[in-house]
C-alpha positions in Angstrom: 3.2 -11.3 -38.3 5.0 -7.8 -38.9 7.4 -5.8 -36.8 8.5 -2.5 -37.7 11.2 -0.6 -36.5 11.4 3.2 -37.1 14.8 5.2 -36.4 14.2 8.9 -36.2 18.0 10.3 -36.6 18.5 7.4 -39.2 21.2 9.4 -40.9 23.5 9.6 -37.7 26.5 7.5 -37.8 25.7 5.3 -35.4 22.9 3.4 -37.3 25.1 0.9 -38.7 25.3 -0.6 -35.3 21.4 -0.6 -34.9 21.1 -2.4 -38.1 24.1 -4.9 -36.9 22.1 -5.2 -33.9 18.7 -6.0 -35.4 20.4 -8.4 -38.1 22.3 -10.5 -35.4 19.0 -10.7 -33.2 16.9 -11.6 -36.3 16.3 -15.2 -35.1 14.4 -14.1 -32.1 13.6 -10.1 -33.1 12.0 -11.2 -36.5 11.8 -7.5 -37.6 10.2 -7.2 -41.1 10.8 -3.4 -41.9 13.0 -0.7 -40.9 12.5 3.1 -41.9 15.3 5.4 -41.3 14.4 8.8 -40.8 16.1 12.2 -40.9 15.5 16.0 -41.7 16.6 17.7 -44.9 19.8 19.1 -43.5 20.8 15.3 -43.1 19.8 13.8 -46.4 23.1 13.2 -48.0 24.3 11.3 -44.7 20.5 9.5 -44.8 21.5 8.2 -48.3 25.2 6.8 -47.4 23.5 5.2 -44.4 20.7 3.9 -46.4 22.8 2.2 -48.9 25.0 0.7 -46.5 22.0 -0.6 -44.1 20.8 -2.2 -47.7 24.2 -3.8 -48.4 24.2 -4.9 -44.6 20.6 -6.7 -44.9 21.5 -8.2 -48.3 24.8 -9.8 -47.0 22.9 -11.3 -44.0 20.4 -12.5 -46.0 17.3 -11.4 -44.1 13.7 -10.7 -45.1 13.4 -6.9 -43.8 12.1 -4.4 -45.9 14.4 -1.2 -45.7 13.3 2.5 -46.6 14.6 5.7 -45.8 12.8 9.0 -45.9 12.4 12.8 -44.5 8.4 12.1 -43.9 8.4 11.3 -40.2 4.7 11.3 -40.0 4.3 8.6 -42.9 7.4 6.7 -41.6 5.7 6.4 -38.2 2.4 4.3 -39.6 2.5 1.1 -37.7 5.8 1.1 -36.1 6.2 -1.2 -33.0 9.5 0.6 -32.2 10.7 4.2 -32.4 14.5 4.9 -31.7 15.4 8.6 -31.4 19.0 9.6 -31.8 18.7 13.3 -33.0 21.1 16.2 -32.5 19.4 19.4 -33.0 21.8 21.8 -34.8 24.3 19.0 -35.6 27.8 19.1 -34.4 28.3 22.8 -35.3 25.8 23.5 -32.5 28.0 20.9 -30.1 31.1 23.1 -31.0 29.3 26.4 -29.5 28.1 24.1 -26.6 32.1 23.2 -25.9 33.6 26.2 -27.0 31.6 29.2 -25.1 31.8 27.6 -21.9 35.5 26.9 -22.1 35.7 30.8 -23.3 34.4 31.9 -20.3 36.2 29.5 -17.7 33.9 26.5 -17.3 33.9 23.1 -18.6 32.7 22.7 -22.2 30.9 19.4 -22.6 27.7 18.3 -24.8 25.8 16.8 -21.9 27.4 18.2 -18.6 27.5 21.7 -17.3 26.3 24.5 -19.6 26.9 22.6 -23.1 24.5 19.9 -21.6 21.7 22.5 -20.4 21.9 24.3 -24.0 21.6 20.6 -25.7 18.3 19.9 -23.5 17.2 23.3 -24.2 17.3 22.5 -28.1 16.2 19.1 -27.8 13.3 18.6 -25.4 10.9 20.6 -27.1 11.4 18.6 -30.6 11.4 15.4 -29.1 8.0 16.3 -27.4 6.8 17.1 -30.8 8.0 13.7 -31.9 6.3 11.9 -29.1 3.1 13.8 -29.8 3.3 12.1 -33.3 4.1 9.0 -32.1 1.0 8.8 -29.7 -1.1 10.0 -32.3 0.1 7.7 -35.3 1.3 4.4 -33.5 0.1 4.7 -29.9 1.2 1.4 -29.2 5.1 1.8 -30.2 7.6 1.9 -27.7 9.8 4.9 -27.9 13.5 4.2 -27.1 15.2 7.4 -26.5 19.2 7.8 -26.7 19.3 11.3 -27.7 21.6 13.0 -25.1 20.9 14.2 -22.3 19.3 11.0 -21.9 17.8 11.2 -18.4 16.3 14.8 -18.8 14.9 13.8 -22.2 13.4 10.9 -20.7 11.6 12.5 -17.9 10.5 15.3 -20.1 8.8 13.0 -22.3 7.3 10.9 -19.6 6.1 13.8 -17.8 4.9 16.5 -20.4 4.1 14.0 -23.6 1.0 12.0 -23.7 2.9 9.1 -24.7 4.0 7.0 -21.7 5.5 4.0 -23.5 9.3 6.0 -23.4 12.3 4.3 -22.0 15.6 6.0 -22.1 19.1 4.1 -22.9 22.8 5.0 -22.3 26.0 3.3 -23.2 27.7 4.1 -19.8 26.5 1.3 -17.7 27.1 -1.2 -20.8 30.7 0.4 -20.7 30.9 0.1 -17.3 29.9 -3.7 -17.1 32.3 -4.6 -19.7 35.3 -2.6 -18.5 34.7 -4.6 -14.9 34.5 -7.7 -16.8 37.9 -7.1 -18.2 39.0 -6.1 -14.6 37.7 -9.5 -13.5 38.8 -11.6 -16.5 34.9 -12.5 -16.8 32.4 -12.9 -19.4 30.6 -9.6 -19.6 27.2 -11.6 -19.7 27.7 -13.1 -16.3 28.6 -9.7 -14.9 26.0 -7.9 -12.9 26.3 -4.5 -11.4 23.6 -2.9 -9.2 23.3 0.8 -10.3 22.0 3.7 -8.4 21.5 7.2 -9.5 20.7 9.0 -12.7 21.8 9.3 -16.3 25.8 10.2 -16.5 25.7 10.4 -12.6 25.2 6.9 -11.9 27.0 4.6 -9.6 27.9 0.9 -9.2 27.1 -0.2 -5.8 27.9 -4.2 -6.1 29.4 -6.3 -8.8 28.5 -9.8 -9.0 30.1 -12.7 -11.5 27.6 -15.5 -11.6 25.9 -14.6 -8.6 29.1 -14.0 -6.5 30.0 -10.7 -4.9 33.6 -9.4 -6.4 32.8 -5.9 -5.8 35.9 -5.4 -3.3 38.1 -6.7 -6.4 37.0 -4.2 -8.3 37.2 -1.5 -6.2 40.9 -2.5 -5.3 41.9 -2.1 -9.0 40.0 1.0 -9.5 42.1 2.4 -6.6 45.2 1.1 -7.7 45.9 0.9 -11.4 45.3 3.4 -14.5 42.5 1.5 -15.9 40.6 2.0 -19.3 37.2 2.6 -17.7 35.9 5.4 -20.2 34.2 5.2 -23.6 35.8 7.1 -26.2 35.1 10.6 -25.7 36.1 10.8 -22.1 39.8 10.6 -21.3 40.0 9.0 -17.6 42.2 10.8 -15.1 42.1 7.7 -12.8 40.8 7.9 -9.3 42.8 8.2 -6.1 42.7 5.2 -3.7 41.1 7.5 -0.9 38.2 8.3 -3.5 37.5 5.1 -3.9 37.9 3.3 -0.6 35.9 6.2 1.1 32.9 6.1 -1.4 32.9 2.3 -1.8 31.1 2.7 -4.9 31.9 2.2 -8.8 32.2 5.9 -10.2 31.3 6.5 -13.9 33.6 8.2 -16.3 31.5 11.3 -16.2 32.1 11.8 -12.6 35.3 13.1 -13.1 33.5 16.6 -14.1 32.3 16.7 -10.6 35.0 15.2 -8.3 37.8 16.5 -10.7 36.4 19.6 -11.8 39.7 21.8 -11.7 42.0 19.0 -13.5 39.3 18.2 -16.2 38.9 22.2 -16.6 42.5 22.4 -17.3 42.9 19.3 -19.3 40.1 20.6 -21.5 41.3 23.9 -21.9 44.8 22.6 -23.4 43.0 20.1 -25.6 40.8 23.0 -27.1 44.1 25.0 -27.4 45.7 22.3 -29.4 43.0 20.1 -31.3 39.7 22.4 -30.8 36.7 21.4 -29.5 35.6 17.5 -29.2 33.0 18.3 -31.7 35.8 19.5 -34.0 37.5 16.3 -33.7 34.1 14.0 -34.1 33.4 16.1 -37.3 36.7 14.8 -38.7 36.0 11.3 -37.5 32.8 11.5 -39.2 34.0 12.6 -42.4 36.3 9.5 -42.3 33.4 7.2 -41.1 31.1 8.2 -43.9 33.8 7.9 -46.6 34.1 4.1 -45.3 30.2 4.1 -45.2 30.1 5.2 -48.9 32.0 2.4 -50.1 30.2 0.0 -52.5 31.9 -3.2 -51.0 31.1 -2.6 -47.4 28.5 -4.8 -46.2 29.1 -4.7 -42.3 29.5 -2.2 -39.4 33.2 -0.9 -39.5 35.6 -1.2 -36.3 36.1 2.4 -37.0 32.6 3.4 -35.3 34.0 2.2 -31.8 36.1 5.7 -32.0 32.9 7.4 -31.7 32.0 8.2 -28.0 28.5 6.9 -27.9 29.7 3.4 -29.4 27.4 0.5 -28.2 24.3 2.7 -27.5 22.6 1.1 -30.7 23.3 -2.4 -29.3 21.8 -1.7 -25.9 18.6 -0.3 -27.5 18.4 -3.6 -29.7 18.9 -5.5 -26.7 16.2 -3.5 -25.1 13.6 -4.1 -27.9 14.7 -8.1 -28.0 13.6 -8.2 -24.0 10.0 -6.4 -24.8 9.3 -8.0 -27.8 10.0 -11.7 -26.0 9.1 -10.7 -22.4 12.4 -11.9 -21.2 12.1 -10.4 -18.0 16.0 -9.8 -17.9 17.5 -7.5 -16.0 18.9 -4.3 -17.7 20.0 -0.8 -17.0 17.8 1.9 -18.3 16.3 5.4 -17.7 12.5 5.1 -16.5 10.4 6.4 -13.5 11.6 5.7 -10.1 8.4 4.0 -8.8 9.6 3.3 -5.6 12.6 2.1 -6.5 14.8 4.8 -4.6 13.1 5.6 -1.4 14.6 9.3 -1.1 13.3 10.1 -4.6 9.8 10.8 -6.2 7.9 8.2 -7.9 7.9 10.4 -11.2 11.6 11.1 -10.9 13.2 9.6 -13.8 16.4 7.3 -12.6 18.9 5.2 -14.3 18.3 1.8 -12.6 18.2 -1.8 -13.0 14.9 -3.1 -14.4 13.3 -6.3 -15.0 12.2 -5.9 -18.8 8.9 -7.2 -19.8 6.5 -6.5 -22.7 4.6 -4.0 -20.4 8.0 -1.9 -20.0 10.6 -1.6 -17.5 10.0 -2.7 -13.6 12.6 -0.9 -11.6 14.4 -3.1 -9.0 13.9 -1.7 -5.6 17.4 -0.2 -4.3 16.3 1.4 -1.1 18.0 4.4 0.3 20.7 6.2 -1.7 24.3 5.7 -0.5 24.8 8.3 2.2 28.1 9.5 0.6 26.2 10.3 -2.7 23.0 11.0 -1.5 23.4 14.9 -1.6 24.8 14.9 -4.9 22.2 12.6 -6.6 19.5 14.8 -5.1 21.0 18.2 -6.2 21.5 16.8 -9.6 17.8 15.5 -9.7 16.7 19.1 -8.7 18.9 20.9 -11.4 17.4 18.4 -14.0 14.0 19.3 -13.1 14.9 23.3 -13.5 16.2 22.2 -16.8 13.1 20.5 -18.2 10.9 23.5 -16.8 13.2 26.2 -18.8 13.0 23.8 -21.7 9.6 23.9 -22.0 8.6 27.2 -20.9 11.7 29.3 -22.4 11.4 31.3 -19.2 14.9 33.2 -18.9 14.5 33.0 -14.9 14.3 29.3 -15.0 17.2 29.0 -17.2 19.3 31.3 -14.9 18.3 29.0 -11.9 19.3 25.9 -13.9 22.6 27.3 -14.4 22.7 28.4 -10.8 22.0 24.9 -9.6 24.4 23.1 -11.9 27.3 22.1 -9.9 29.9 22.9 -12.5 28.7 26.4 -12.7 27.3 27.9 -9.7 28.7 31.0 -9.9 26.1 34.3 -9.7 28.4 36.7 -11.1 29.5 34.7 -14.3 26.3 33.2 -14.9 24.4 35.9 -16.8 27.0 36.7 -19.7 27.4 32.8 -20.3 23.9 32.4 -20.5 23.1 35.2 -22.6 26.0 34.1 -25.0 24.6 30.6 -25.6 21.1 31.7 -25.9 22.1 34.2 -28.7 24.5 31.7 -30.3 21.8 29.0 -30.4 18.8 31.3 -31.1 18.0 29.6 -34.4 17.0 26.3 -32.2 15.4 28.2 -29.4 11.8 29.8 -30.6 10.8 29.2 -26.7 13.0 31.5 -25.6 12.7 34.2 -28.5 9.2 34.5 -27.9 9.6 35.0 -24.1 12.1 37.7 -24.6 9.9 39.5 -26.9 6.9 39.7 -24.9 
């Protein structure tokens, strides 16, 4: 029996992690073919990644056929799983997403605030095209998206593309589970966190180790220690005792943008002035990574990859493929339709929640009502996400303005228009939907 995985964005620095994840699980996820796909601009990186992937397969002695190509449609033929990890405009676009908001006095971050909105504007139309291809060429394939902003992208695909076998993944719940395991000196595989919320706006309600509730221990530690509770791309500022004790929830690293906004903005401006944007730092990291990848003696995923902020995304995606293929019915945290899991949100809102993973896809675990302390914030964020999705698809300037107005990191009507206009102009090459509307 053949089992084919297509990686769109195959020239990404994260691809060695996908390769490692597939190789490690090959005894239970018997992939027979992997095709790495990229665009012309990424051809050099794709070649380097392809050669490294070949060496990894050879070292592991697995019967996997590997190829790489710029022909997406050909690659999709007979695919069983399609992972998407694209960055429209590359790191140069990310640099603008970070620099331009900072120059206007707003947080500049690639998935939050104005930068995250522009990333969605560039990304959603491209992924809708990819989903159309998947639905036409390999309609039974599961599309696993870890392109950010993952929650919005997943909702756009599920609502506005013909392909409904779409699941979004993120490394933040993974990081939170592993950090919590460190706090409790426990095996991460024995830790379960009950998550509630949205992508990059998810909270942990309860923490269990082997079924025993250890939530209070984790909250006490969070309130009393400066813990390494963040991925590589976010420097934790720590949480006050009052915040943690009042909320009685585990915040995720991205919550600092919303609950420590002034402090984060000051930190980011200082970092920008001293070292440039995070995108500029990542560009240097990537140069070093690809120099390592290009070493003909390298046959494994290098440790240096963990310095990238999205490390472990790929392992999450491999775990998901494994559970779907084997109908494991285990619990994983993914982005999917709410379907009644959270009473306060519509069934067709995409949430980040614990789900039972079956060969028919994720089945959300019922959560009930949102915690009162964060209910308003989560509802506001969901309304904001819906505005972003609509603007991404329609190219309507007023919808884009409304999305900026609804974002809690912007919300300043006198300063929105110059910020929005500069970002749209800076990214116009990748925003044809807005150009058409402005010209009509």
